[in-house]
C-alpha positions as a LaTeX table, in Angstrom:
\begin{tabular}{lrrr}
\hline
Residue & $x$ (\AA) & $y$ (\AA) & $z$ (\AA) \\
\hline
Met1 & 0.00 & 0.00 & 0.00 \\
Ser2 & 1.40 & 3.38 & $-1.03$ \\
Leu3 & 1.92 & 5.82 & 1.83 \\
Ile4 & 0.41 & 9.22 & 1.03 \\
Thr5 & 1.57 & 12.03 & 3.30 \\
Leu6 & $-0.53$ & 15.03 & 4.19 \\
Asp7 & 1.70 & 17.33 & 2.13 \\
Arg8 & 1.56 & 15.06 & $-0.91$ \\
Phe9 & $-2.21$ & 14.71 & $-0.68$ \\
Ile10 & $-2.70$ & 18.47 & $-0.40$ \\
Leu11 & $-0.45$ & 19.15 & $-3.38$ \\
Gln12 & $-2.18$ & 16.48 & $-5.48$ \\
Ser13 & $-5.56$ & 17.96 & $-4.58$ \\
Glu14 & $-4.31$ & 21.39 & $-5.64$ \\
Gln15 & $-3.41$ & 20.05 & $-9.10$ \\
Ala16 & $-7.06$ & 19.19 & $-9.65$ \\
His17 & $-7.91$ & 22.89 & $-9.43$ \\
Pro18 & $-6.11$ & 24.81 & $-12.21$ \\
Ala19 & $-6.98$ & 28.20 & $-10.67$ \\
Ala20 & $-5.34$ & 27.33 & $-7.35$ \\
Thr21 & $-2.41$ & 29.54 & $-6.36$ \\
Gly22 & $-0.85$ & 27.12 & $-3.87$ \\
Glu23 & $-1.25$ & 29.49 & $-0.94$ \\
Leu24 & $-4.02$ & 27.55 & 0.77 \\
Ser25 & $-2.02$ & 24.34 & 0.29 \\
Gln26 & 0.96 & 25.86 & 2.08 \\
Leu27 & $-1.27$ & 27.09 & 4.89 \\
Leu28 & $-2.86$ & 23.67 & 5.44 \\
Met29 & 0.53 & 21.99 & 5.51 \\
Arg30 & 1.55 & 24.35 & 8.30 \\
Phe31 & $-1.41$ & 23.23 & 10.39 \\
Gly32 & 0.13 & 19.78 & 10.07 \\
Leu33 & 3.46 & 21.15 & 11.30 \\
Ala34 & 1.79 & 22.86 & 14.25 \\
Gly35 & 0.00 & 19.61 & 15.10 \\
Lys36 & 3.30 & 17.75 & 15.27 \\
Gln37 & 4.79 & 20.38 & 17.55 \\
Ile38 & 1.81 & 20.40 & 19.91 \\
Ala39 & 1.74 & 16.59 & 20.00 \\
Arg40 & 5.42 & 16.57 & 20.98 \\
Glu41 & 4.85 & 19.08 & 23.77 \\
Leu42 & 1.89 & 17.08 & 25.10 \\
Ala43 & 3.96 & 13.90 & 25.15 \\
Val44 & 6.61 & 15.41 & 27.46 \\
Ala45 & 4.52 & 17.96 & 29.35 \\
Gly46 & 4.53 & 15.94 & 32.57 \\
Leu47 & 8.27 & 15.39 & 32.40 \\
Arg48 & 8.91 & 19.10 & 31.81 \\
Lys49 & 6.50 & 20.21 & 34.55 \\
Glu50 & 4.31 & 21.97 & 31.99 \\
Leu51 & 1.04 & 20.64 & 33.41 \\
Gly52 & $-1.25$ & 22.66 & 35.64 \\
Ser53 & $-2.52$ & 26.21 & 35.68 \\
Ala54 & $-0.77$ & 29.14 & 34.04 \\
His55 & $-2.35$ & 31.32 & 36.79 \\
Thr56 & $-4.00$ & 33.48 & 34.15 \\
Thr57 & $-7.47$ & 33.68 & 32.63 \\
Asn58 & $-8.58$ & 34.14 & 29.05 \\
Val59 & $-11.00$ & 36.79 & 27.82 \\
Gln60 & $-13.96$ & 34.65 & 28.92 \\
Gly61 & $-12.63$ & 34.54 & 32.47 \\
Glu62 & $-11.69$ & 30.86 & 32.24 \\
Glu63 & $-8.54$ & 29.55 & 33.88 \\
Gln64 & $-5.76$ & 28.95 & 31.38 \\
Lys65 & $-3.56$ & 25.89 & 31.55 \\
Lys66 & 0.12 & 26.19 & 30.71 \\
Leu67 & $-0.48$ & 24.09 & 27.62 \\
Asp68 & $-3.34$ & 26.37 & 26.49 \\
Val69 & $-0.84$ & 29.19 & 26.34 \\
Leu70 & 1.91 & 27.08 & 24.76 \\
Ala71 & $-0.35$ & 25.69 & 22.02 \\
Asn72 & $-1.56$ & 29.21 & 21.24 \\
Glu73 & 2.03 & 30.41 & 20.89 \\
Ile74 & 2.95 & 27.49 & 18.63 \\
Leu75 & 0.09 & 28.24 & 16.27 \\
Leu76 & 0.86 & 31.95 & 16.13 \\
Glu77 & 4.55 & 31.32 & 15.40 \\
Thr78 & 3.78 & 28.69 & 12.76 \\
Phe79 & 2.13 & 31.28 & 10.50 \\
Asp80 & 4.54 & 34.14 & 11.17 \\
Tyr81 & 6.36 & 33.71 & 7.89 \\
Gly82 & 5.56 & 33.27 & 4.21 \\
Gly83 & 3.15 & 36.20 & 4.02 \\
Leu84 & 0.06 & 33.96 & 3.85 \\
Val85 & $-1.85$ & 35.11 & 6.91 \\
Ser86 & $-2.83$ & 38.66 & 7.80 \\
Leu87 & $-4.74$ & 37.99 & 11.02 \\
Ala88 & $-5.09$ & 35.24 & 13.61 \\
Ala89 & $-7.72$ & 35.04 & 16.32 \\
Ser90 & $-8.00$ & 32.60 & 19.18 \\
Glu91 & $-10.33$ & 32.03 & 22.09 \\
Glu92 & $-7.27$ & 32.53 & 24.30 \\
Met93 & $-6.68$ & 36.11 & 23.10 \\
Glu94 & $-8.89$ & 39.11 & 23.73 \\
Glu95 & $-8.07$ & 40.76 & 20.40 \\
Pro96 & $-6.97$ & 39.41 & 17.00 \\
Phe97 & $-3.24$ & 39.12 & 16.36 \\
Leu98 & $-2.04$ & 41.05 & 13.31 \\
Tyr99 & 0.97 & 39.78 & 11.38 \\
Thr100 & 2.59 & 43.14 & 10.67 \\
Arg101 & 4.68 & 41.92 & 7.74 \\
Ser102 & 1.65 & 40.56 & 5.91 \\
Ala103 & $-1.26$ & 42.52 & 7.39 \\
Asp104 & $-2.02$ & 44.14 & 4.04 \\
Thr105 & $-0.92$ & 41.33 & 1.74 \\
Gly106 & $-1.80$ & 38.02 & 3.41 \\
Ser107 & $-4.68$ & 36.28 & 1.67 \\
Tyr108 & $-6.12$ & 34.56 & 4.73 \\
Ala109 & $-7.30$ & 34.99 & 8.30 \\
Ile110 & $-7.14$ & 32.01 & 10.65 \\
Phe111 & $-9.20$ & 31.23 & 13.74 \\
Phe112 & $-8.50$ & 28.50 & 16.27 \\
Asp113 & $-9.14$ & 26.94 & 19.62 \\
Pro114 & $-5.57$ & 25.92 & 20.42 \\
Met115 & $-6.35$ & 23.39 & 23.16 \\
Asp116 & $-9.89$ & 22.09 & 23.26 \\
Gly117 & $-10.71$ & 20.00 & 26.31 \\
Ser118 & $-8.02$ & 21.60 & 28.46 \\
Ser119 & $-9.69$ & 20.26 & 31.63 \\
Asn120 & $-8.35$ & 16.88 & 30.44 \\
Ile121 & $-4.72$ & 18.02 & 30.32 \\
Asp122 & $-3.70$ & 17.10 & 33.85 \\
Val123 & $-5.34$ & 13.65 & 33.69 \\
Asn124 & $-3.91$ & 12.63 & 30.29 \\
Gly125 & $-7.32$ & 12.77 & 28.64 \\
Thr126 & $-8.27$ & 13.43 & 25.03 \\
Leu127 & $-7.43$ & 16.89 & 23.68 \\
Gly128 & $-7.71$ & 18.71 & 20.38 \\
Thr129 & $-7.04$ & 21.78 & 18.28 \\
Ile130 & $-9.82$ & 23.23 & 16.09 \\
Phe131 & $-9.03$ & 25.54 & 13.17 \\
Ser132 & $-10.81$ & 27.59 & 10.55 \\
Val133 & $-9.53$ & 29.51 & 7.50 \\
Arg134 & $-11.29$ & 32.45 & 5.86 \\
Arg135 & $-10.34$ & 34.91 & 3.15 \\
Arg136 & $-8.81$ & 38.11 & 4.47 \\
Gln137 & $-11.22$ & 40.99 & 4.86 \\
Asp138 & $-10.06$ & 44.59 & 5.13 \\
Gly139 & $-10.86$ & 46.62 & 8.22 \\
Pro140 & $-10.92$ & 45.88 & 11.95 \\
Asp141 & $-13.85$ & 43.46 & 11.70 \\
Ala142 & $-12.16$ & 40.92 & 9.45 \\
Phe143 & $-13.95$ & 38.11 & 11.23 \\
Leu144 & $-17.49$ & 39.24 & 10.36 \\
Gly145 & $-19.49$ & 37.08 & 8.01 \\
Val146 & $-21.13$ & 33.65 & 8.16 \\
Gly147 & $-19.90$ & 30.08 & 8.37 \\
His148 & $-20.11$ & 29.69 & 4.59 \\
Asp149 & $-17.18$ & 32.12 & 4.32 \\
Gln150 & $-14.81$ & 29.40 & 5.52 \\
Val151 & $-12.51$ & 28.06 & 2.82 \\
Ser152 & $-11.15$ & 25.31 & 5.04 \\
Ala153 & $-11.68$ & 23.95 & 8.53 \\
Gly154 & $-10.67$ & 20.97 & 10.60 \\
Tyr155 & $-9.17$ & 19.71 & 13.79 \\
Ile156 & $-6.26$ & 17.80 & 15.27 \\
Leu157 & $-7.10$ & 15.09 & 17.79 \\
Phe158 & $-4.50$ & 14.18 & 20.41 \\
Gly159 & $-5.44$ & 10.74 & 21.71 \\
Pro160 & $-3.80$ & 7.30 & 21.52 \\
Ala161 & $-2.91$ & 8.46 & 18.00 \\
Thr162 & $-2.62$ & 12.01 & 16.69 \\
Val163 & $-5.15$ & 12.53 & 13.92 \\
Leu164 & $-5.67$ & 15.49 & 11.57 \\
Val165 & $-9.02$ & 15.95 & 9.83 \\
Tyr166 & $-9.80$ & 18.72 & 7.38 \\
Thr167 & $-12.08$ & 19.86 & 4.59 \\
Cys168 & $-11.80$ & 22.46 & 1.86 \\
Gly169 & $-15.40$ & 22.01 & 0.79 \\
Asp170 & $-14.71$ & 18.89 & $-1.28$ \\
Gly171 & $-15.15$ & 16.17 & 1.30 \\
Val172 & $-13.51$ & 15.32 & 4.61 \\
His173 & $-10.06$ & 13.74 & 4.76 \\
Leu174 & $-8.42$ & 11.98 & 7.71 \\
Phe175 & $-4.70$ & 11.59 & 8.42 \\
Thr176 & $-2.83$ & 9.81 & 11.22 \\
Leu177 & 0.59 & 10.84 & 12.51 \\
Asp178 & 3.24 & 8.12 & 12.16 \\
Pro179 & 5.76 & 9.00 & 14.91 \\
Ser180 & 8.49 & 6.91 & 13.30 \\
Leu181 & 8.28 & 8.92 & 10.08 \\
Gly182 & 7.22 & 12.22 & 11.61 \\
Glu183 & 4.52 & 12.49 & 8.95 \\
Phe184 & 0.74 & 12.57 & 8.81 \\
Leu185 & $-0.37$ & 9.71 & 6.53 \\
Leu186 & $-3.68$ & 9.44 & 4.70 \\
Thr187 & $-5.98$ & 7.06 & 6.59 \\
Arg188 & $-9.35$ & 7.76 & 4.99 \\
Glu189 & $-9.68$ & 9.94 & 1.90 \\
Thr190 & $-13.42$ & 10.54 & 2.08 \\
Val191 & $-15.09$ & 10.26 & 5.46 \\
Arg192 & $-18.86$ & 9.87 & 5.56 \\
Met193 & $-20.76$ & 10.25 & 8.82 \\
Pro194 & $-23.45$ & 7.59 & 9.33 \\
Ala195 & $-26.96$ & 8.97 & 8.90 \\
Arg196 & $-27.84$ & 7.60 & 12.32 \\
Gly197 & $-25.89$ & 6.55 & 15.39 \\
Arg198 & $-26.33$ & 4.88 & 18.75 \\
Gly199 & $-24.49$ & 7.29 & 21.04 \\
Phe200 & $-24.93$ & 10.80 & 22.44 \\
Ala201 & $-22.47$ & 13.18 & 24.07 \\
Val202 & $-23.67$ & 15.83 & 26.50 \\
Asn203 & $-22.76$ & 17.06 & 29.96 \\
Glu204 & $-25.83$ & 15.90 & 31.86 \\
Gly205 & $-24.50$ & 17.52 & 35.01 \\
Arg206 & $-25.79$ & 20.80 & 33.54 \\
Ser207 & $-29.28$ & 19.50 & 32.79 \\
Ser208 & $-31.01$ & 21.56 & 35.49 \\
Gly209 & $-30.28$ & 24.67 & 33.40 \\
Trp210 & $-31.69$ & 23.25 & 30.17 \\
Thr211 & $-35.10$ & 23.93 & 28.71 \\
Pro212 & $-37.79$ & 21.26 & 29.26 \\
Glu213 & $-37.58$ & 20.39 & 25.55 \\
Val214 & $-33.86$ & 19.57 & 25.73 \\
Arg215 & $-34.36$ & 17.50 & 28.88 \\
Ala216 & $-37.20$ & 15.63 & 27.15 \\
Phe217 & $-34.95$ & 14.87 & 24.17 \\
Thr218 & $-32.28$ & 13.48 & 26.49 \\
Glu219 & $-34.77$ & 11.28 & 28.32 \\
His220 & $-36.07$ & 10.04 & 24.97 \\
Leu221 & $-32.57$ & 8.87 & 24.00 \\
Lys222 & $-32.28$ & 6.95 & 27.27 \\
Glu223 & $-35.63$ & 5.18 & 27.05 \\
Lys224 & $-35.62$ & 1.49 & 26.22 \\
Asp225 & $-37.13$ & 0.81 & 22.81 \\
Pro226 & $-35.46$ & $-2.09$ & 20.94 \\
Glu227 & $-37.40$ & $-1.34$ & 17.76 \\
Ser228 & $-35.77$ & 2.08 & 17.40 \\
Gly229 & $-32.40$ & 1.03 & 18.84 \\
Arg230 & $-32.78$ & 2.90 & 22.11 \\
Pro231 & $-31.42$ & 3.44 & 24.65 \\
Tyr232 & $-28.45$ & 5.31 & 23.23 \\
Ser233 & $-25.08$ & 5.03 & 24.95 \\
Thr234 & $-23.55$ & 8.05 & 26.68 \\
Arg235 & $-20.17$ & 9.04 & 25.20 \\
Tyr236 & $-19.12$ & 12.34 & 26.81 \\
Ser237 & $-15.40$ & 12.92 & 27.43 \\
Gly238 & $-15.08$ & 16.65 & 28.19 \\
Ser239 & $-13.35$ & 17.18 & 24.83 \\
Leu240 & $-15.48$ & 18.49 & 21.98 \\
Val241 & $-12.94$ & 17.29 & 19.42 \\
Gly242 & $-12.80$ & 13.81 & 20.93 \\
Asp243 & $-16.57$ & 13.49 & 21.14 \\
Phe244 & $-17.12$ & 14.88 & 17.65 \\
His245 & $-14.50$ & 12.58 & 16.14 \\
Arg246 & $-16.31$ & 9.52 & 17.48 \\
Ile247 & $-19.58$ & 10.80 & 16.04 \\
Leu248 & $-17.93$ & 11.57 & 12.69 \\
Leu249 & $-16.91$ & 7.92 & 12.41 \\
Glu250 & $-19.76$ & 6.14 & 14.23 \\
Gly251 & $-22.71$ & 8.53 & 14.05 \\
Gly252 & $-24.80$ & 9.95 & 16.88 \\
Val253 & $-25.14$ & 13.41 & 18.34 \\
Tyr254 & $-23.23$ & 15.90 & 20.48 \\
Tyr255 & $-25.02$ & 18.84 & 22.03 \\
Tyr256 & $-24.16$ & 21.73 & 24.30 \\
Pro257 & $-27.39$ & 23.70 & 24.72 \\
Ala258 & $-28.08$ & 27.03 & 26.38 \\
Asp259 & $-27.71$ & 26.79 & 30.16 \\
Ser260 & $-29.74$ & 29.29 & 32.15 \\
Leu261 & $-28.30$ & 28.34 & 35.54 \\
Ser262 & $-24.62$ & 28.54 & 34.58 \\
Gly263 & $-24.77$ & 32.03 & 33.11 \\
Lys264 & $-24.63$ & 30.73 & 29.52 \\
Pro265 & $-28.01$ & 31.65 & 28.03 \\
Lys266 & $-26.46$ & 31.60 & 24.55 \\
Gly267 & $-24.49$ & 28.43 & 25.13 \\
Lys268 & $-20.84$ & 27.94 & 26.04 \\
Leu269 & $-19.12$ & 27.14 & 22.76 \\
Arg270 & $-17.61$ & 29.83 & 20.52 \\
Leu271 & $-19.07$ & 30.30 & 17.08 \\
Leu272 & $-15.82$ & 31.20 & 15.29 \\
Tyr273 & $-13.43$ & 28.76 & 16.94 \\
Glu274 & $-15.57$ & 25.70 & 17.61 \\
Cys275 & $-19.11$ & 25.67 & 16.23 \\
Gln276 & $-18.65$ & 26.82 & 12.65 \\
Pro277 & $-15.40$ & 24.95 & 11.91 \\
Leu278 & $-16.86$ & 21.64 & 13.10 \\
Ala279 & $-20.17$ & 22.41 & 11.37 \\
Phe280 & $-18.29$ & 22.76 & 8.08 \\
Val281 & $-16.64$ & 19.37 & 8.65 \\
Ala282 & $-19.92$ & 17.76 & 9.70 \\
Glu283 & $-21.85$ & 18.94 & 6.66 \\
Gln284 & $-19.08$ & 17.96 & 4.27 \\
Ala285 & $-19.23$ & 14.45 & 5.77 \\
Gly286 & $-23.00$ & 14.24 & 5.36 \\
Gly287 & $-23.94$ & 15.31 & 8.87 \\
Ser288 & $-25.66$ & 18.36 & 10.28 \\
Ala289 & $-25.06$ & 21.18 & 12.77 \\
Ser290 & $-27.66$ & 23.43 & 14.35 \\
Thr291 & $-28.48$ & 25.60 & 17.33 \\
Gly292 & $-31.71$ & 23.63 & 17.61 \\
Thr293 & $-33.52$ & 26.28 & 15.62 \\
Glu294 & $-30.97$ & 27.56 & 13.09 \\
Arg295 & $-28.25$ & 26.10 & 10.88 \\
Ile296 & $-24.84$ & 26.89 & 12.40 \\
Leu297 & $-23.25$ & 27.89 & 9.08 \\
Asp298 & $-26.02$ & 30.46 & 8.48 \\
Ile299 & $-25.41$ & 32.40 & 11.71 \\
Pro300 & $-23.80$ & 35.84 & 11.18 \\
Val301 & $-20.65$ & 36.43 & 13.19 \\
Glu302 & $-21.16$ & 39.69 & 15.07 \\
Thr303 & $-18.47$ & 39.57 & 17.76 \\
Leu304 & $-15.10$ & 37.86 & 17.99 \\
His305 & $-15.94$ & 35.66 & 20.98 \\
Gln306 & $-19.60$ & 35.08 & 20.18 \\
Arg307 & $-21.15$ & 32.02 & 21.80 \\
Ser308 & $-23.77$ & 29.68 & 20.42 \\
Pro309 & $-25.71$ & 26.58 & 21.39 \\
Leu310 & $-24.59$ & 23.58 & 19.34 \\
Val311 & $-26.14$ & 20.28 & 18.31 \\
Ile312 & $-24.00$ & 18.42 & 15.81 \\
Gly313 & $-23.85$ & 14.95 & 14.38 \\
Ser314 & $-25.89$ & 12.57 & 12.26 \\
Met315 & $-28.79$ & 13.93 & 10.25 \\
Thr316 & $-31.32$ & 11.74 & 12.06 \\
Glu317 & $-30.40$ & 12.80 & 15.59 \\
Val318 & $-29.97$ & 16.50 & 14.80 \\
Ala319 & $-33.37$ & 16.58 & 13.09 \\
Leu320 & $-34.89$ & 14.80 & 16.09 \\
Phe321 & $-33.36$ & 17.36 & 18.47 \\
Glu322 & $-34.91$ & 20.15 & 16.40 \\
Arg323 & $-38.31$ & 18.41 & 16.57 \\
Phe324 & $-38.13$ & 18.35 & 20.37 \\
Val325 & $-37.10$ & 22.02 & 20.48 \\
Arg326 & $-40.18$ & 22.87 & 18.40 \\
Gly327 & $-42.28$ & 20.98 & 20.94 \\
Glu328 & $-43.22$ & 18.22 & 18.48 \\
Gly329 & $-41.47$ & 15.37 & 20.31 \\
Ala330 & $-40.64$ & 12.04 & 18.72 \\
Pro331 & $-42.28$ & 11.17 & 15.38 \\
\hline
\end{tabular}
């Protein structure tokens, strides 16, 4: 079997598009480089005493781990050459970072959650990096627009293996890092999410703050009904990337709804860094992503750190969630 590296696959894909300039290809390859660097740091973090709190908070007031900060720095440095990127924004930074040498010439703006699932860091749990690429817009509000403005999006999963998944709007491609070669190798060229699954991922410890409709949906999934394949199995890890990756491959649904008791009436997850990038991946794989009432990719971005409810996964389960939100219940 021929080994196809991430770089080779990206370059071959570029050749299929005569109008391509090669810039996006170079940018995607650098996400692969950043993924290798972050994976290396995670592997030795305990030995280097890099676990634990950084004793700082991000713009949302959340405690930052040392590896949150380190992953953010790695990503910023990775794109600080080549003139490809004009602006980078992260959930760990209050304001966008401007690359002064390419602020007026870089073709792209990048958005990322450098360390998703950071509560798992100190217990060696699953972690991830989520990224999104958009065309550069002039002016201070370069991030405004909708999810359809993304030209690429994906994530890097740090688990038993390091996996990179991305889309450029032509399907979803999955690569696995071979440590012996130091290369991401093509594992699955076209990933399709099952239309229906048997698992759900949600933090039920927050259920007292949910609406009655969301609680009813959750109870429906847990009811015994062999004919419909219920009950579903709970598969919540505390890492959005880890939970979504399982659903991408096996089907099912992940949801993080609005939570009235935890001060998150618009949900917890960030539209730019988490919801819309994964929504792009989900839809390209045949899945769906919604707030419960609105398609995630249709939502206008109005502020840099805008939050949104999210339900994402197989078409069947997302549509069922929306039925419950409308008060219609199970069909």
